[in-house]
C-alpha positions as CSV (number, residue, x, y, z in Angstrom):
1,X,25.1,-61.7,-27.7
2,X,26.6,-62.2,-24.3
3,X,24.8,-61.0,-21.2
4,X,27.5,-58.4,-20.3
5,X,27.2,-56.8,-23.8
6,X,23.4,-56.6,-23.4
7,X,23.8,-55.0,-20.0
8,X,26.3,-52.5,-21.4
9,X,23.9,-51.4,-24.2
10,X,21.0,-51.0,-21.8
11,X,23.2,-49.0,-19.5
12,X,24.3,-46.7,-22.3
13,X,20.7,-46.3,-23.6
14,X,19.5,-45.6,-20.0
15,X,22.3,-43.1,-19.5
16,X,21.6,-41.2,-22.7
17,X,17.9,-41.1,-21.9
18,X,18.6,-39.9,-18.3
19,X,21.1,-37.3,-19.6
20,X,18.5,-36.1,-22.1
21,X,15.8,-35.9,-19.3
22,X,18.2,-34.0,-17.0
23,X,19.1,-31.5,-19.8
24,X,15.4,-31.0,-20.7
25,X,14.5,-30.3,-17.0
26,X,17.3,-27.9,-16.6
27,X,16.3,-26.1,-19.8
28,X,12.7,-26.0,-18.7
29,X,13.6,-24.6,-15.2
30,X,15.8,-21.8,-16.6
31,X,13.4,-20.9,-19.5
32,X,10.5,-20.4,-17.1
33,X,12.5,-18.1,-14.8
34,X,12.8,-20.3,-11.8
35,X,16.2,-20.2,-10.1
36,X,17.3,-20.9,-6.6
37,X,13.7,-21.4,-5.4
38,X,12.5,-18.0,-6.5
39,X,10.8,-16.5,-9.5
40,X,12.9,-14.3,-11.7
41,X,11.3,-11.5,-13.6
42,X,12.2,-11.3,-17.2
43,X,13.8,-7.9,-18.0
44,X,11.3,-7.5,-20.9
45,X,8.3,-8.1,-18.6
46,X,5.8,-5.3,-18.2
47,X,5.5,-6.1,-14.4
48,X,7.6,-3.5,-12.6
49,X,9.1,-4.0,-9.2
50,X,7.7,-1.5,-6.7
51,X,9.6,-0.1,-3.8
52,X,6.4,1.2,-2.3
53,X,5.2,-0.3,0.9
54,X,1.6,0.2,-0.1
55,X,-0.7,-2.2,-1.8
56,X,-3.8,-0.8,-3.6
57,X,-6.6,-3.3,-3.4
58,X,-8.6,-1.4,-6.1
59,X,-11.6,-1.4,-3.8
60,X,-11.0,2.0,-2.2
61,X,-8.5,0.6,0.3
62,X,-4.7,0.6,0.6
63,X,-2.6,-1.5,2.9
64,X,0.7,-0.4,4.3
65,X,2.8,-3.6,4.4
66,X,5.1,-2.1,7.0
67,X,2.4,-1.6,9.6
68,X,-0.4,-3.9,8.4
69,X,-2.8,-1.0,8.6
70,X,-5.5,-0.6,5.9
71,X,-6.3,3.0,4.9
72,X,-8.9,4.5,2.7
73,X,-7.6,5.6,-0.7
74,X,-9.6,8.8,-0.5
75,X,-9.7,11.0,2.5
76,X,-12.9,12.8,3.6
77,X,-12.4,15.7,1.1
78,X,-11.5,13.7,-1.9
79,X,-14.4,11.3,-1.1
80,X,-17.1,13.8,-0.7
81,X,-15.8,16.8,-2.7
82,X,-17.4,18.9,0.0
83,X,-15.9,21.6,2.1
84,X,-13.3,20.5,4.7
85,X,-14.5,19.1,8.0
86,X,-14.2,20.1,11.6
87,X,-13.4,17.4,14.2
88,X,-17.0,16.5,15.0
89,X,-18.0,16.2,11.4
90,X,-14.9,14.1,10.7
91,X,-16.0,11.7,13.5
92,X,-19.4,11.4,11.9
93,X,-17.8,10.8,8.5
94,X,-15.5,8.0,9.8
95,X,-18.3,6.3,11.8
96,X,-20.6,6.2,8.8
97,X,-17.9,5.1,6.3
98,X,-18.5,1.7,4.6
99,X,-15.6,1.6,2.2
100,X,-15.0,-1.9,0.8
101,X,-17.8,-3.2,3.0
102,X,-15.9,-2.5,6.3
103,X,-17.8,-0.8,9.1
104,X,-15.1,-0.4,11.6
105,X,-13.2,2.6,10.2
106,X,-11.7,5.0,12.7
107,X,-9.6,8.2,13.0
108,X,-5.9,7.3,13.0
109,X,-3.7,7.9,16.0
110,X,-0.7,10.2,15.6
111,X,1.9,7.5,15.2
112,X,-0.4,5.7,12.6
113,X,-0.9,8.8,10.4
114,X,2.8,9.6,10.8
115,X,3.6,6.2,9.3
116,X,2.2,7.3,5.9
117,X,3.8,10.7,6.0
118,X,6.9,10.4,3.7
119,X,9.4,13.3,3.6
120,X,10.8,11.9,0.4
121,X,7.4,12.5,-1.4
122,X,6.5,16.0,-2.5
123,X,3.2,15.7,-4.5
124,X,0.8,18.5,-5.3
125,X,-2.3,16.4,-4.6
126,X,-4.1,18.6,-2.1
127,X,-7.6,19.7,-2.7
128,X,-6.5,23.0,-4.2
129,X,-3.1,21.9,-5.4
130,X,-1.5,24.9,-3.7
131,X,0.9,23.1,-1.5
132,X,2.7,19.8,-2.0
133,X,2.0,17.0,0.5
134,X,4.4,14.4,1.8
135,X,2.1,11.6,0.8
136,X,2.5,8.7,-1.7
137,X,0.7,9.2,-5.0
138,X,-1.0,5.9,-4.4
139,X,-3.5,7.8,-2.3
140,X,-6.2,9.8,-4.2
141,X,-5.8,13.4,-5.2
142,X,-7.9,16.1,-3.7
143,X,-6.7,15.5,-0.2
144,X,-6.9,17.7,2.9
145,X,-3.6,19.2,4.2
146,X,-4.3,18.3,7.8
147,X,-5.9,15.2,9.2
148,X,-7.8,15.1,12.5
149,X,-6.6,12.8,15.2
150,X,-8.9,11.2,17.9
151,X,-7.0,12.8,20.8
152,X,-9.1,15.4,22.6
153,X,-7.4,18.2,24.5
154,X,-9.8,19.8,27.0
155,X,-13.3,20.8,26.0
156,X,-12.4,22.7,22.9
157,X,-9.5,21.1,21.1
158,X,-8.2,18.0,19.4
159,X,-5.0,16.8,17.7
160,X,-4.3,17.2,14.0
161,X,-1.4,16.2,11.8
162,X,-0.1,18.4,9.0
163,X,1.0,16.6,5.7
164,X,2.8,19.7,4.5
165,X,5.5,19.7,7.2
166,X,4.9,16.6,9.4
167,X,3.9,18.4,12.5
168,X,1.2,17.5,15.0
169,X,-0.7,20.3,16.8
170,X,-3.7,20.9,18.9
171,X,-6.4,22.8,17.2
172,X,-9.9,24.0,18.0
173,X,-12.4,21.2,17.1
174,X,-14.6,23.7,15.3
175,X,-11.8,24.6,12.8
176,X,-12.3,23.2,9.4
177,X,-9.9,25.2,7.2
178,X,-7.6,22.7,5.4
179,X,-8.8,19.8,7.7
180,X,-10.3,16.4,7.0
181,X,-9.7,12.8,8.0
182,X,-8.2,9.7,6.3
183,X,-9.8,6.7,7.9
184,X,-7.8,3.6,9.0
185,X,-9.0,0.1,9.8
186,X,-9.3,-1.4,12.4
């Protein structure tokens, strides 16, 4: 056999092996769901895409991916099952909270608590289920309707945010009807 014929056979054998290898790799890539550098979810998969900005860590905490804030899944009422809290008792509750091992829980500021208020949500998850709250169902049921804010107004009052209608008001700090606190971290 002449050298040129040997080279030609090797080239054809090499080409067919390389073609097979390329075909196999392409088949492998598409069968595993990788395309254009990202993972594709099979339509039969049980993993559902979530449009929620919240991540439940399954340790009593929820992170809002829009703000980076970590919230307690349960507010003071759903956590304790006790009567609703005035401002002073809410501060004691937050300062003694140790959810998920964190010790630096605090009352949320108005803009922070407003960030989890969602007018598109209308869930009857309040402590008595009488009024729907504009709060994602990822948070625990049994919630208070109003959350205390750390803002103090004079010697008698403090800010509070209403999850029924999205308003913030100044209330007497001794008031406890429908009030509690949802702690945020840090």
